[in-house]
C-alpha positions as CSV (number, residue, x, y, z in Angstrom):
1,X,15.0,-60.6,3.2
2,X,13.9,-58.9,0.0
3,X,14.7,-55.5,-0.7
4,X,11.9,-53.1,0.3
5,X,13.3,-49.6,-0.9
6,X,10.4,-48.7,-3.0
7,X,8.7,-45.5,-4.9
8,X,5.3,-44.6,-3.7
9,X,3.1,-43.0,-6.4
10,X,0.4,-40.9,-4.8
11,X,-0.4,-39.3,-8.0
12,X,-1.1,-42.5,-10.2
13,X,-3.9,-43.3,-7.7
14,X,-5.5,-40.1,-8.9
15,X,-5.0,-40.7,-12.7
16,X,-8.5,-41.7,-13.4
17,X,-10.2,-38.9,-11.6
18,X,-7.8,-36.0,-12.6
19,X,-7.4,-36.9,-16.3
20,X,-10.8,-37.2,-17.5
21,X,-11.5,-33.9,-19.3
22,X,-8.0,-32.3,-19.6
23,X,-8.8,-30.5,-22.6
24,X,-11.8,-28.5,-21.1
25,X,-9.7,-27.6,-18.3
26,X,-9.5,-23.5,-17.9
27,X,-6.5,-22.0,-16.1
28,X,-7.3,-18.3,-15.5
29,X,-4.8,-16.5,-13.4
30,X,-5.9,-13.0,-12.6
31,X,-2.3,-11.7,-12.3
32,X,-1.4,-13.1,-15.9
33,X,-2.0,-11.2,-19.0
34,X,-4.5,-13.0,-21.4
35,X,-1.7,-13.7,-23.8
36,X,0.6,-15.3,-21.4
37,X,-2.4,-17.1,-19.9
38,X,-3.4,-18.7,-23.1
39,X,0.2,-19.6,-23.9
40,X,0.9,-21.1,-20.6
41,X,-2.4,-23.3,-20.9
42,X,-1.5,-24.1,-24.5
43,X,2.2,-25.3,-23.8
44,X,0.6,-27.2,-20.5
45,X,-1.9,-29.0,-22.4
46,X,0.4,-29.8,-25.2
47,X,2.9,-31.4,-22.8
48,X,0.5,-33.6,-21.3
49,X,-1.4,-34.8,-24.5
50,X,1.8,-35.3,-26.4
51,X,3.6,-37.0,-23.5
52,X,6.4,-34.4,-23.8
53,X,9.4,-35.3,-21.5
54,X,9.0,-31.7,-20.1
55,X,5.5,-32.5,-18.4
56,X,6.9,-35.3,-16.1
57,X,6.0,-34.8,-12.7
58,X,8.3,-33.4,-9.8
59,X,9.8,-35.6,-7.2
60,X,10.5,-33.7,-3.9
61,X,12.5,-36.8,-2.8
62,X,14.2,-39.9,-4.5
63,X,11.5,-42.2,-3.4
64,X,8.1,-40.4,-3.1
65,X,5.9,-38.6,-5.7
66,X,4.7,-35.2,-4.2
67,X,2.0,-33.8,-6.3
68,X,2.1,-30.1,-7.1
69,X,-1.0,-28.0,-7.3
70,X,-1.5,-24.3,-7.9
71,X,-4.1,-24.4,-5.2
72,X,-2.0,-25.4,-2.3
73,X,-1.3,-22.9,0.3
74,X,1.7,-21.1,-0.9
75,X,3.0,-17.5,-1.3
76,X,2.3,-17.8,-5.1
77,X,-1.3,-19.0,-4.9
78,X,-4.2,-18.0,-2.7
79,X,-6.7,-20.5,-1.3
80,X,-10.2,-20.2,-2.6
81,X,-11.4,-18.7,0.8
82,X,-8.7,-15.9,0.4
83,X,-9.7,-15.2,-3.2
84,X,-13.3,-14.9,-2.1
85,X,-12.4,-12.3,0.5
86,X,-10.4,-10.1,-1.7
87,X,-11.9,-7.0,-3.3
88,X,-12.8,-7.6,-6.9
89,X,-10.3,-4.7,-7.8
90,X,-7.9,-2.3,-6.5
91,X,-7.5,0.9,-8.3
92,X,-4.2,1.4,-10.0
93,X,-5.0,5.2,-10.4
94,X,-7.0,7.1,-7.9
95,X,-9.4,8.7,-10.3
96,X,-10.4,8.9,-13.9
97,X,-9.8,5.1,-14.2
98,X,-12.7,3.0,-15.4
99,X,-13.6,0.2,-13.1
100,X,-12.3,-3.3,-14.3
101,X,-14.6,-6.4,-14.5
102,X,-14.6,-8.4,-11.4
103,X,-12.1,-11.1,-11.4
104,X,-13.2,-14.8,-11.3
105,X,-13.3,-16.1,-7.8
106,X,-11.8,-19.6,-9.0
107,X,-9.1,-20.0,-11.6
108,X,-10.4,-23.4,-12.2
109,X,-12.2,-26.0,-10.1
110,X,-10.1,-26.2,-6.9
111,X,-11.3,-29.6,-6.3
112,X,-9.8,-31.0,-9.5
113,X,-6.5,-32.5,-8.6
114,X,-3.6,-32.1,-10.8
115,X,-3.2,-34.4,-13.8
116,X,-1.0,-37.6,-13.6
117,X,2.4,-37.9,-15.1
118,X,2.3,-38.8,-18.9
119,X,4.7,-41.7,-18.6
120,X,5.1,-44.0,-15.6
121,X,8.6,-44.1,-14.3
122,X,9.8,-47.6,-15.2
123,X,10.8,-49.9,-12.3
124,X,12.4,-53.1,-11.9
125,X,10.4,-56.0,-9.9
126,X,12.7,-58.2,-8.4
127,X,14.0,-59.7,-11.6
128,X,10.6,-60.9,-12.7
129,X,9.0,-59.9,-16.0
130,X,5.4,-59.4,-14.3
131,X,4.6,-59.9,-10.6
132,X,1.5,-60.1,-8.9
133,X,-0.1,-57.4,-6.9
134,X,1.4,-58.5,-3.7
135,X,4.9,-59.0,-5.1
136,X,8.0,-57.5,-3.4
137,X,9.1,-54.3,-5.5
138,X,12.6,-53.1,-5.8
139,X,13.8,-49.4,-6.6
140,X,15.7,-49.1,-9.8
141,X,18.5,-46.8,-8.5
142,X,19.5,-45.9,-12.1
143,X,16.2,-44.2,-12.9
144,X,16.9,-40.7,-13.4
145,X,14.7,-37.9,-12.0
146,X,12.1,-36.6,-14.3
147,X,12.4,-32.9,-15.5
148,X,10.1,-30.2,-14.0
149,X,6.6,-30.6,-15.0
150,X,4.3,-28.3,-16.7
151,X,2.6,-27.2,-13.5
152,X,6.1,-26.1,-12.0
153,X,6.6,-24.0,-15.2
154,X,3.2,-22.5,-14.6
155,X,4.1,-21.8,-11.0
156,X,7.4,-20.2,-11.9
157,X,5.6,-17.9,-14.6
158,X,2.9,-16.9,-12.0
159,X,5.5,-16.1,-9.2
160,X,7.6,-14.0,-11.9
161,X,4.5,-12.1,-12.9
162,X,3.5,-11.5,-9.2
163,X,6.8,-9.9,-8.6
164,X,6.3,-7.4,-11.4
165,X,2.9,-6.3,-10.1
166,X,3.5,-3.9,-7.4
167,X,0.9,-3.9,-4.8
168,X,-1.2,-0.8,-4.9
169,X,-1.5,1.1,-1.8
170,X,-4.8,1.7,-0.3
171,X,-6.1,4.0,2.6
172,X,-6.3,1.1,4.9
173,X,-4.5,-2.1,4.7
174,X,-6.0,-5.1,2.8
175,X,-6.7,-8.1,4.9
176,X,-4.4,-11.1,4.4
177,X,-6.8,-14.1,5.4
178,X,-3.8,-16.7,4.9
179,X,-2.3,-15.1,8.1
180,X,-5.3,-15.3,10.2
181,X,-5.0,-17.7,13.1
182,X,-8.0,-19.8,12.2
183,X,-6.6,-20.3,8.8
184,X,-3.1,-21.3,10.0
185,X,-4.8,-23.7,12.3
186,X,-6.8,-25.0,9.4
187,X,-3.7,-25.4,7.2
188,X,-1.9,-27.3,9.9
189,X,-4.9,-29.7,10.4
190,X,-5.0,-30.3,6.6
191,X,-1.3,-31.1,6.6
192,X,-1.6,-33.4,9.6
193,X,0.4,-31.1,12.0
194,X,-0.2,-30.4,15.5
195,X,-2.1,-27.4,16.4
196,X,-4.3,-25.7,19.1
197,X,-8.1,-26.1,18.6
198,X,-10.6,-23.5,19.2
199,X,-11.1,-24.9,22.5
200,X,-7.5,-24.4,23.5
201,X,-6.9,-28.1,23.5
202,X,-3.6,-29.4,22.0
203,X,-4.2,-31.6,19.0
204,X,-1.3,-34.0,18.2
205,X,0.1,-34.4,14.7
206,X,-0.9,-37.4,12.6
207,X,1.4,-40.3,13.2
208,X,1.8,-43.7,11.5
209,X,0.1,-46.2,13.8
210,X,1.2,-49.8,14.4
211,X,0.9,-52.1,11.5
212,X,-0.9,-55.2,11.3
213,X,0.5,-58.4,13.2
214,X,2.4,-61.3,11.8
215,X,-0.9,-63.3,11.7
216,X,-2.2,-61.0,8.9
217,X,-3.2,-63.0,6.0
218,X,-1.8,-60.7,3.3
219,X,1.7,-60.4,5.2
220,X,1.5,-56.6,4.7
221,X,4.8,-56.1,6.8
222,X,6.9,-58.1,4.2
223,X,5.7,-56.1,1.5
224,X,6.4,-52.4,2.6
225,X,9.0,-51.4,5.2
226,X,8.6,-49.0,7.9
227,X,10.7,-46.2,6.2
228,X,8.6,-46.6,2.9
229,X,5.3,-46.5,4.9
230,X,6.3,-43.3,6.6
231,X,6.9,-41.8,3.1
232,X,3.5,-43.0,2.2
233,X,2.1,-41.1,5.2
234,X,4.2,-37.9,4.7
235,X,3.0,-37.8,0.9
236,X,-0.5,-38.2,1.7
237,X,-0.6,-35.5,4.4
238,X,1.5,-33.1,2.3
239,X,-1.2,-32.8,-0.1
240,X,-2.8,-30.4,2.4
241,X,-6.2,-30.6,0.4
242,X,-9.1,-32.8,1.9
243,X,-10.6,-33.0,-1.7
244,X,-7.4,-34.5,-3.3
245,X,-6.9,-36.7,-0.2
246,X,-10.3,-38.2,-0.6
247,X,-9.6,-38.8,-4.4
248,X,-6.5,-40.7,-3.2
249,X,-8.5,-42.8,-0.8
250,X,-11.3,-43.6,-3.2
251,X,-8.8,-44.7,-5.8
252,X,-7.0,-46.9,-3.4
253,X,-10.1,-48.6,-2.2
254,X,-11.9,-51.2,-4.5
255,X,-15.0,-52.9,-3.7
256,X,-15.1,-56.6,-3.5
257,X,-17.8,-58.4,-5.3
258,X,-18.6,-61.7,-3.9
259,X,-18.7,-64.7,-6.2
260,X,-22.0,-66.0,-4.5
261,X,-24.1,-64.1,-2.4
262,X,-27.6,-64.6,-0.6
263,X,-29.9,-61.6,-1.2
264,X,-31.8,-60.9,2.1
265,X,-34.6,-58.4,2.2
266,X,-33.8,-55.2,4.4
267,X,-30.1,-56.1,4.6
268,X,-28.0,-53.4,6.1
269,X,-24.7,-55.1,5.2
270,X,-22.3,-52.7,3.3
271,X,-19.7,-53.7,0.7
272,X,-16.2,-54.9,1.6
273,X,-13.3,-53.2,0.2
274,X,-9.8,-54.2,-0.9
275,X,-7.0,-51.7,0.0
276,X,-3.9,-50.8,-2.2
277,X,-0.9,-48.7,-2.3
278,X,0.7,-47.8,-5.7
279,X,4.3,-48.7,-5.4
280,X,6.3,-48.1,-8.5
281,X,3.1,-48.0,-10.2
282,X,2.1,-51.5,-9.2
283,X,-0.8,-51.8,-7.0
284,X,0.3,-53.5,-3.6
285,X,-2.7,-54.9,-1.6
286,X,-2.8,-54.6,2.0
287,X,-5.4,-55.2,4.8
288,X,-7.6,-52.7,6.1
289,X,-5.9,-52.3,9.3
290,X,-2.6,-51.6,7.6
291,X,-4.1,-49.1,5.2
292,X,-5.9,-47.2,7.8
293,X,-3.1,-47.0,10.3
294,X,-0.7,-45.8,7.6
295,X,-2.8,-42.7,6.4
296,X,-4.5,-42.3,9.7
297,X,-8.0,-42.0,8.1
298,X,-10.2,-44.3,6.0
299,X,-13.8,-43.6,6.3
300,X,-16.1,-40.8,4.9
301,X,-14.2,-40.9,1.5
302,X,-16.2,-43.6,0.2
303,X,-19.4,-42.0,1.5
304,X,-18.5,-39.1,-0.6
305,X,-18.2,-41.0,-3.8
306,X,-20.8,-40.4,-6.6
307,X,-22.0,-43.0,-9.0
308,X,-19.8,-41.7,-11.7
309,X,-16.7,-42.4,-9.6
310,X,-15.9,-38.9,-8.3
311,X,-15.7,-37.5,-4.9
312,X,-18.0,-34.7,-3.9
313,X,-16.4,-31.4,-3.1
314,X,-16.0,-30.5,0.5
315,X,-18.3,-27.4,0.8
316,X,-17.4,-26.3,4.2
317,X,-16.6,-22.6,4.2
318,X,-16.9,-22.2,0.7
319,X,-18.8,-19.2,0.6
320,X,-18.0,-16.6,3.0
321,X,-21.0,-14.4,1.8
322,X,-23.6,-17.0,2.7
323,X,-26.6,-15.5,4.1
324,X,-25.8,-12.1,2.8
325,X,-27.8,-10.5,-0.1
326,X,-25.9,-10.4,-3.2
327,X,-25.0,-6.7,-4.5
328,X,-24.8,-6.3,-8.2
329,X,-21.7,-4.9,-9.5
330,X,-23.4,-2.0,-11.3
331,X,-24.8,-0.8,-7.9
332,X,-21.2,-0.7,-6.5
333,X,-19.9,0.9,-9.6
334,X,-22.1,3.8,-8.9
335,X,-20.9,4.2,-5.5
336,X,-17.3,4.2,-6.9
337,X,-18.3,6.7,-9.6
338,X,-19.5,9.0,-6.7
339,X,-16.4,8.6,-4.7
340,X,-14.4,9.7,-7.7
341,X,-16.6,12.7,-8.5
342,X,-15.0,14.6,-5.5
343,X,-12.1,16.9,-6.6
344,X,-8.8,15.8,-4.9
345,X,-5.8,17.8,-3.8
346,X,-2.1,17.2,-3.1
347,X,-0.8,16.9,0.5
348,X,0.3,20.2,1.8
349,X,3.3,18.5,3.9
350,X,4.9,15.9,1.6
351,X,3.7,16.3,-1.8
352,X,6.8,14.7,-3.6
353,X,7.1,11.7,-1.1
354,X,3.5,10.3,-0.9
355,X,1.1,8.6,-3.3
356,X,-1.8,9.4,-1.1
357,X,-4.4,11.9,-2.4
358,X,-6.7,14.0,-0.2
359,X,-10.2,15.3,-0.2
360,X,-11.2,18.7,1.4
361,X,-11.0,18.9,5.0
362,X,-14.6,19.7,5.3
363,X,-15.6,16.4,4.1
364,X,-15.9,13.1,5.8
365,X,-17.2,9.6,5.2
366,X,-20.4,10.2,6.8
367,X,-21.1,13.4,4.9
368,X,-20.1,11.7,1.7
369,X,-22.4,8.7,2.2
370,X,-25.3,11.4,2.9
371,X,-24.5,12.9,-0.4
372,X,-24.6,9.6,-2.1
373,X,-27.9,8.8,-0.8
374,X,-29.2,12.0,-2.1
375,X,-27.5,11.4,-5.4
376,X,-29.3,7.9,-5.6
377,X,-32.5,9.4,-4.8
378,X,-32.2,11.8,-7.3
379,X,-31.2,9.4,-10.1
380,X,-33.6,6.6,-8.8
381,X,-30.6,4.3,-8.1
382,X,-30.3,1.5,-5.7
383,X,-28.0,2.5,-2.9
384,X,-25.7,0.4,-0.8
385,X,-25.4,0.3,3.0
386,X,-22.8,2.6,4.7
387,X,-20.7,0.1,5.7
388,X,-20.2,-1.2,2.3
389,X,-19.6,2.4,0.9
390,X,-17.1,2.7,3.6
391,X,-15.3,-0.5,2.7
392,X,-15.1,0.4,-1.1
393,X,-13.5,3.8,0.1
394,X,-11.0,2.4,2.3
395,X,-10.0,-0.7,0.4
396,X,-10.2,0.3,-3.2
397,X,-8.8,4.1,-3.0
398,X,-5.6,5.6,-1.3
399,X,-7.2,8.7,-0.4
400,X,-7.8,10.5,2.8
401,X,-9.4,13.7,4.3
402,X,-7.1,16.7,4.5
403,X,-6.5,17.9,8.2
404,X,-3.8,20.4,8.9
405,X,-1.5,18.7,11.5
406,X,2.0,19.1,12.8
407,X,4.5,17.2,10.8
408,X,5.6,13.7,11.8
409,X,9.3,12.8,11.6
410,X,9.8,10.1,9.0
411,X,13.3,9.5,10.4
412,X,11.9,8.8,13.9
413,X,8.8,6.7,12.6
414,X,11.3,4.5,10.4
415,X,13.5,4.0,13.3
416,X,10.6,2.8,15.5
417,X,9.5,0.3,12.8
418,X,13.1,-1.5,12.8
419,X,13.7,-4.6,14.5
420,X,16.2,-5.1,17.3
421,X,19.2,-5.8,15.1
422,X,18.4,-3.1,12.7
423,X,18.1,-0.4,15.6
424,X,21.5,-1.3,16.9
425,X,23.1,-0.8,13.3
426,X,21.1,2.5,13.0
427,X,21.3,3.8,16.7
428,X,24.4,6.1,15.9
429,X,22.7,8.0,13.1
430,X,19.5,8.1,15.0
431,X,21.1,9.5,18.2
432,X,22.8,12.3,16.0
433,X,19.3,13.2,14.7
434,X,17.7,13.4,18.2
435,X,20.7,15.4,19.5
436,X,20.4,17.8,16.7
437,X,16.7,18.3,17.4
438,X,17.5,19.0,21.0
439,X,20.1,21.5,20.1
440,X,17.8,23.3,17.7
441,X,15.1,23.7,20.6
442,X,17.8,24.9,23.1
443,X,19.1,27.3,20.4
444,X,15.7,28.8,19.8
445,X,15.0,29.1,23.8
446,X,18.2,30.8,24.2
447,X,17.7,33.2,21.3
448,X,14.3,34.3,22.8
449,X,15.7,34.6,26.4
450,X,19.1,35.9,26.0
451,X,19.0,38.2,22.9
452,X,19.1,41.8,23.3
453,X,16.1,44.1,22.8
454,X,17.0,45.2,19.3
455,X,17.1,41.6,18.1
456,X,13.7,40.2,16.8
457,X,13.3,36.4,16.9
458,X,10.6,35.2,14.7
459,X,9.4,31.9,13.0
460,X,7.5,31.8,9.7
461,X,5.7,29.2,7.6
462,X,3.0,28.9,5.0
463,X,-0.3,27.8,6.4
464,X,-2.3,24.7,4.7
465,X,-4.0,25.5,1.8
466,X,-7.6,26.9,2.3
467,X,-10.5,26.7,-0.4
468,X,-13.2,29.0,-1.3
469,X,-16.2,28.9,-1.3
470,X,-16.6,26.6,1.7
471,X,-19.7,25.5,3.5
472,X,-21.9,22.7,4.0
473,X,-23.6,23.0,0.6
474,X,-23.4,19.7,-1.3
475,X,-22.6,21.7,-4.6
476,X,-19.3,22.8,-3.1
477,X,-18.1,19.2,-2.7
478,X,-18.2,18.2,-6.4
479,X,-16.6,21.4,-7.9
480,X,-13.0,22.8,-8.0
481,X,-12.5,25.7,-5.7
482,X,-10.2,28.6,-5.4
483,X,-7.0,28.0,-3.5
484,X,-6.1,30.6,-0.8
485,X,-2.7,31.0,0.6
486,X,-1.7,32.4,4.1
487,X,1.8,33.1,5.0
488,X,2.3,33.7,8.7
489,X,5.3,35.4,10.7
490,X,5.2,35.0,14.4
491,X,7.4,37.2,16.6
492,X,8.1,35.0,19.4
493,X,9.4,37.6,22.0
494,X,6.6,40.2,21.2
495,X,3.9,37.3,20.8
496,X,2.7,39.3,17.8
497,X,1.4,37.6,14.6
498,X,1.6,38.7,11.2
499,X,-0.5,37.3,8.2
500,X,0.1,37.7,4.3
501,X,-3.0,36.5,2.5
502,X,-3.6,36.0,-1.2
503,X,-5.3,33.5,-3.5
504,X,-4.2,31.6,-6.5
505,X,-5.8,33.9,-8.9
506,X,-3.2,36.7,-7.9
507,X,0.1,34.6,-7.4
508,X,1.2,31.2,-6.8
509,X,3.2,29.9,-3.8
510,X,6.8,29.7,-4.7
511,X,10.0,31.4,-3.7
512,X,8.9,34.7,-5.2
513,X,5.8,34.9,-3.0
514,X,7.5,33.8,0.2
515,X,10.3,36.1,-0.5
516,X,8.1,39.0,-1.2
517,X,6.0,38.5,2.2
518,X,9.3,38.5,4.1
519,X,10.6,41.6,2.4
520,X,7.3,43.4,3.3
521,X,7.7,42.1,6.8
522,X,11.2,43.4,7.1
523,X,10.5,46.9,5.6
524,X,7.4,47.4,8.1
525,X,9.2,45.9,11.1
526,X,12.8,47.1,10.9
527,X,15.2,46.0,13.8
528,X,18.9,45.8,14.3
529,X,19.2,42.1,14.3
530,X,16.7,39.5,12.8
531,X,16.7,35.8,13.8
532,X,14.4,33.8,11.6
533,X,13.4,30.0,12.2
534,X,11.6,27.9,9.7
535,X,11.4,24.4,8.4
536,X,13.7,22.9,5.4
537,X,11.4,23.3,2.6
538,X,13.8,23.9,-0.3
539,X,11.3,25.4,-2.7
540,X,10.1,28.1,-0.3
541,X,12.6,28.6,2.5
542,X,16.1,27.0,2.0
543,X,17.5,28.1,-1.0
544,X,19.8,30.5,-2.6
545,X,17.2,33.0,-3.7
546,X,16.0,33.7,0.0
547,X,19.7,34.1,1.0
548,X,20.0,36.6,-1.9
549,X,16.9,38.4,-0.5
550,X,18.6,38.5,3.0
551,X,21.9,40.1,1.2
552,X,19.6,42.6,-0.5
553,X,17.9,43.6,2.7
554,X,20.9,44.2,4.6
555,X,22.5,46.3,2.0
556,X,19.1,48.4,1.5
557,X,17.5,48.4,4.9
558,X,18.5,49.4,8.4
559,X,19.4,45.9,9.5
560,X,22.9,45.0,10.7
561,X,22.4,41.2,10.3
562,X,19.9,38.6,9.5
563,X,20.3,35.0,10.8
564,X,18.2,32.1,9.4
565,X,18.1,29.1,11.4
566,X,16.3,25.7,10.2
567,X,14.8,23.3,12.6
568,X,15.6,19.6,12.0
569,X,13.7,17.9,9.4
570,X,10.3,16.5,10.9
571,X,10.7,18.4,14.1
572,X,9.7,21.9,12.9
573,X,6.8,22.4,15.4
574,X,6.9,25.9,16.5
575,X,4.8,28.9,17.9
576,X,3.6,29.6,14.3
577,X,1.6,26.1,14.4
578,X,-0.5,27.5,17.4
579,X,-1.3,30.6,15.1
580,X,-2.6,28.5,12.4
581,X,-4.6,26.3,14.9
582,X,-6.3,29.4,16.2
583,X,-7.1,30.6,12.5
584,X,-8.7,27.1,11.8
585,X,-10.7,27.1,14.9
586,X,-12.2,30.6,14.2
587,X,-13.0,29.6,10.7
588,X,-15.2,26.7,12.0
589,X,-16.9,29.1,14.2
590,X,-17.7,31.2,11.2
591,X,-18.8,28.3,9.0
592,X,-21.5,27.6,11.7
593,X,-23.1,31.0,10.8
594,X,-23.0,30.3,7.0
595,X,-20.7,29.6,4.0
596,X,-17.8,31.6,3.0
597,X,-18.1,32.8,-0.6
598,X,-14.9,35.0,-1.4
599,X,-11.4,35.1,-0.3
600,X,-11.9,38.4,1.5
601,X,-14.1,36.9,4.0
602,X,-11.3,35.1,5.3
603,X,-9.4,38.2,6.3
604,X,-11.4,39.3,9.3
605,X,-11.3,35.6,10.4
606,X,-7.7,35.6,10.5
607,X,-7.5,39.0,12.4
608,X,-10.0,37.9,15.1
609,X,-8.6,34.4,15.6
610,X,-6.6,35.4,18.6
611,X,-8.9,36.4,21.5
612,X,-6.5,37.6,24.1
613,X,-3.5,40.2,23.6
614,X,-2.6,41.8,20.5
615,X,-4.8,40.8,17.3
616,X,-2.9,39.5,14.4
617,X,-1.9,42.0,11.7
618,X,-3.4,40.8,8.5
619,X,-2.4,42.1,5.0
620,X,-3.9,41.2,1.6
621,X,-0.9,40.9,-0.8
622,X,-1.0,42.4,-4.0
623,X,2.5,43.3,-5.0
624,X,4.9,40.2,-5.6
625,X,8.6,40.8,-6.6
626,X,10.9,38.7,-8.8
627,X,13.2,37.5,-5.8
628,X,14.9,35.1,-8.2
629,X,16.3,38.0,-10.2
630,X,18.5,39.0,-7.2
631,X,20.7,35.9,-8.1
632,X,22.9,37.0,-11.0
633,X,24.5,34.7,-13.6
634,X,28.0,33.6,-12.1
635,X,27.2,34.2,-8.4
636,X,28.8,31.4,-6.3
637,X,26.6,29.5,-4.0
638,X,28.3,26.0,-4.2
639,X,31.9,26.4,-3.2
640,X,33.2,27.6,0.1
641,X,36.3,29.6,0.8
642,X,37.9,26.3,1.8
643,X,37.3,24.8,-1.6
644,X,34.8,22.4,-0.4
645,X,31.4,21.7,-2.0
646,X,28.5,23.2,-0.2
647,X,25.8,20.9,0.9
648,X,22.7,22.9,1.3
649,X,20.5,20.1,2.9
650,X,23.0,19.8,5.6
651,X,22.9,23.7,6.7
652,X,21.4,24.5,9.9
653,X,22.3,28.1,10.3
654,X,22.8,30.9,7.8
655,X,23.9,34.6,8.7
656,X,24.4,37.5,6.5
657,X,26.0,40.7,8.1
658,X,25.9,44.2,7.0
659,X,29.7,44.8,6.8
660,X,30.2,42.1,4.4
661,X,26.8,41.4,2.6
662,X,28.4,39.3,-0.2
663,X,29.6,36.7,2.4
664,X,27.2,33.7,3.6
665,X,28.2,32.6,6.9
666,X,26.8,29.2,7.7
667,X,27.1,26.1,10.1
668,X,26.1,22.6,9.3
669,X,25.2,21.7,13.0
670,X,24.0,23.7,16.0
671,X,27.0,22.3,17.8
672,X,29.6,23.8,15.4
673,X,31.5,26.8,17.1
674,X,32.8,28.5,13.9
675,X,31.1,29.5,10.6
676,X,32.0,28.3,7.1
677,X,32.0,31.1,4.5
678,X,30.8,31.2,1.0
679,X,32.0,34.3,-1.0
680,X,29.4,35.2,-3.5
681,X,31.0,38.4,-5.0
682,X,31.8,38.8,-8.7
683,X,34.1,41.8,-9.6
684,X,31.5,43.3,-11.9
685,X,28.8,43.1,-9.2
686,X,26.0,45.7,-9.7
687,X,24.1,46.4,-6.6
688,X,20.5,46.0,-6.9
689,X,18.6,49.0,-5.4
690,X,15.1,48.7,-4.0
691,X,13.5,50.8,-6.7
692,X,15.0,48.4,-9.4
693,X,13.5,45.3,-7.9
694,X,11.1,43.9,-10.7
695,X,7.5,42.7,-10.2
696,X,7.1,38.9,-10.3
697,X,4.1,38.9,-12.8
698,X,3.2,41.4,-15.6
699,X,-0.2,39.9,-15.2
700,X,-2.0,37.8,-12.6
701,X,-1.3,34.0,-13.2
702,X,-5.0,33.2,-12.9
703,X,-6.9,29.9,-12.5
704,X,-7.2,27.0,-14.9
705,X,-10.3,27.2,-17.4
706,X,-11.8,24.2,-15.8
707,X,-11.7,25.6,-12.4
708,X,-13.3,28.9,-13.4
709,X,-15.9,27.0,-15.3
710,X,-16.7,25.0,-12.0
711,X,-16.8,28.3,-10.1
712,X,-19.0,30.0,-12.6
713,X,-21.4,27.1,-12.6
714,X,-21.8,27.5,-8.8
715,X,-22.8,31.1,-9.5
716,X,-25.4,30.0,-12.1
717,X,-27.0,27.4,-9.8
718,X,-27.4,30.0,-7.1
719,X,-24.9,28.3,-4.6
720,X,-22.8,31.4,-4.6
721,X,-25.0,34.5,-4.1
722,X,-25.4,37.2,-6.9
723,X,-23.1,39.8,-4.9
724,X,-20.2,37.7,-5.3
725,X,-20.6,36.9,-9.0
726,X,-18.4,39.8,-10.2
727,X,-15.4,38.5,-8.2
728,X,-15.5,35.1,-10.0
729,X,-16.1,36.6,-13.4
730,X,-13.1,38.8,-13.1
731,X,-10.7,35.9,-12.5
732,X,-8.3,35.5,-15.3
733,X,-7.5,32.0,-16.7
734,X,-4.2,30.3,-17.8
735,X,-3.1,27.4,-20.0
736,X,-1.6,25.5,-17.0
737,X,-2.1,21.7,-17.7
738,X,-2.5,20.9,-14.1
739,X,-3.8,22.2,-10.7
740,X,-0.5,22.1,-9.2
741,X,1.3,25.1,-8.1
742,X,4.8,25.6,-8.6
743,X,7.1,25.7,-5.6
């Protein structure tokens, strides 16, 4: 029995089709730079044309050529359907970034299979110098595996480039067509795998069928054994591309020209074909039944063949926008320009931990599109439909609309997103987090219910930034507006709210401003003992400067002790949030009557927000003190009396007492029984008196010149009535490079 362990060369069957115009092939990978793109193409073409050994084709096994293609379904390359469904660009920066040109939807003709190997792998043919096509072939076991080809090099370069390009976040997640159920089904069908069709019927995978019988004239069974036949079948279906599979079929089927023929008019007889498999680069002729049962297909391919010998492209699903009107890119760019014309603001809640930017809360997509239509009418521009405007906003920008809301806990959300094994590993830490949250709630309830009458229990927080002027006028949306700040303190036992209001032209929103509001509250509402609750914001609430303020107050005011307790991060919801919600609700009612033009119009809104019980006490802040000056050089805030380092992020309770105002008593957990102590005293300590506390500003910090210019332009256009012009003209300016306020 002859040796039938052979090599099957699928690629050599494609040689005439894929190698015709190699020099004109254009490889354009959008994620590669032009320089690397050009160099890769140059090296790739040189390796093929010069028969460089580095361009040899890849073998996925010892026996079968598996052609590689950058258009096969993989993580490195997207299908043409996926490329066509991807937005032309995603902004790397939110605003002030020119729109890049649209990427080409095709890197090169996806129907053109990969070029053949430059050298055929030499094989030995049964000790015969030249054998006829039907000769039995023997594999040369000493033939070394070819080195990686140029396409593999291209794929590796593309993969490395993709890993360095971090995916830009957008407002809504981008769709990933390769994970769609219909595309997974299509991919399985193209690879001959089992799948469930659209009607729910199970479709079996493609199998090698029975070979021809022993009566076959070509004796096919004696030329190729069953194992090699299976590899032919597997190699064919591993192509996974119907266009490349048809190329293989066409090159494996050659028409048979009869020596003699009698021409009959109106004859419907078609040509006969001879069928071949390339085994070790030698064509082995087989019968039609053997060929058809090996690859499991045969028809259609010849029908698609053109007069030039090529196979027509499979056009099914090639244009996902079929039947839709084409929108010119300039029209879309005008919509993008309109979106970018709205001023943005940072998140009030997690400015340092998020890349998302926010538009003013009085905006929404419907209002933005309405303004866009007005803009198009004014400038005589063609406008797009609302759904396309929303699609551009959601998929090309990572911006949203600012709405004040209670903070969400990142720890809890991250835990919920873990899988089962990860949850088991993190369960102990998560349980500690939850227990501490519960203890903080119990602690607050106990302070409210069980504290003595001379003890005040309050919570404080800075309300979300409000902007002035505010209203439904379209002029307001496109201009920088004045930021207003409202610091609230809520007495939980008395159900009394205190509001301290100012705008950015007077002061910023850092520790000096927050400390000045707290000092004002303690001076006007002195009690024997004070218990404060707040969040863990280090720039405003949880720092050595606020502690120094408490030490200053117990020395100079009739206060026996001040205790500051911090909610667990992410679970700082408290009674003050309801106060903020009432103020927002009252402001919406006021806006129905007309716009708000100056900050002072917000003061009565805050006072009247509470409809039952005692109205909120509102004060417009003018005097701010330099709270940071209370911390003197050399004061100790980092080492406790046990010699251990103090981790301020872990502290949950701080207490300052009148009998020892230089000592900081603290606990790292609500479950701790005993306080730890920090001694801040210096021997040369000079006590700071109330009269010596310095002002925070020698002159108001003012607003940026760009913001004042926008505000004055609203005055000139009549958007702001004349009675309010003096206020905006009186605003001072500064040289701050950004709009961000220091904390």
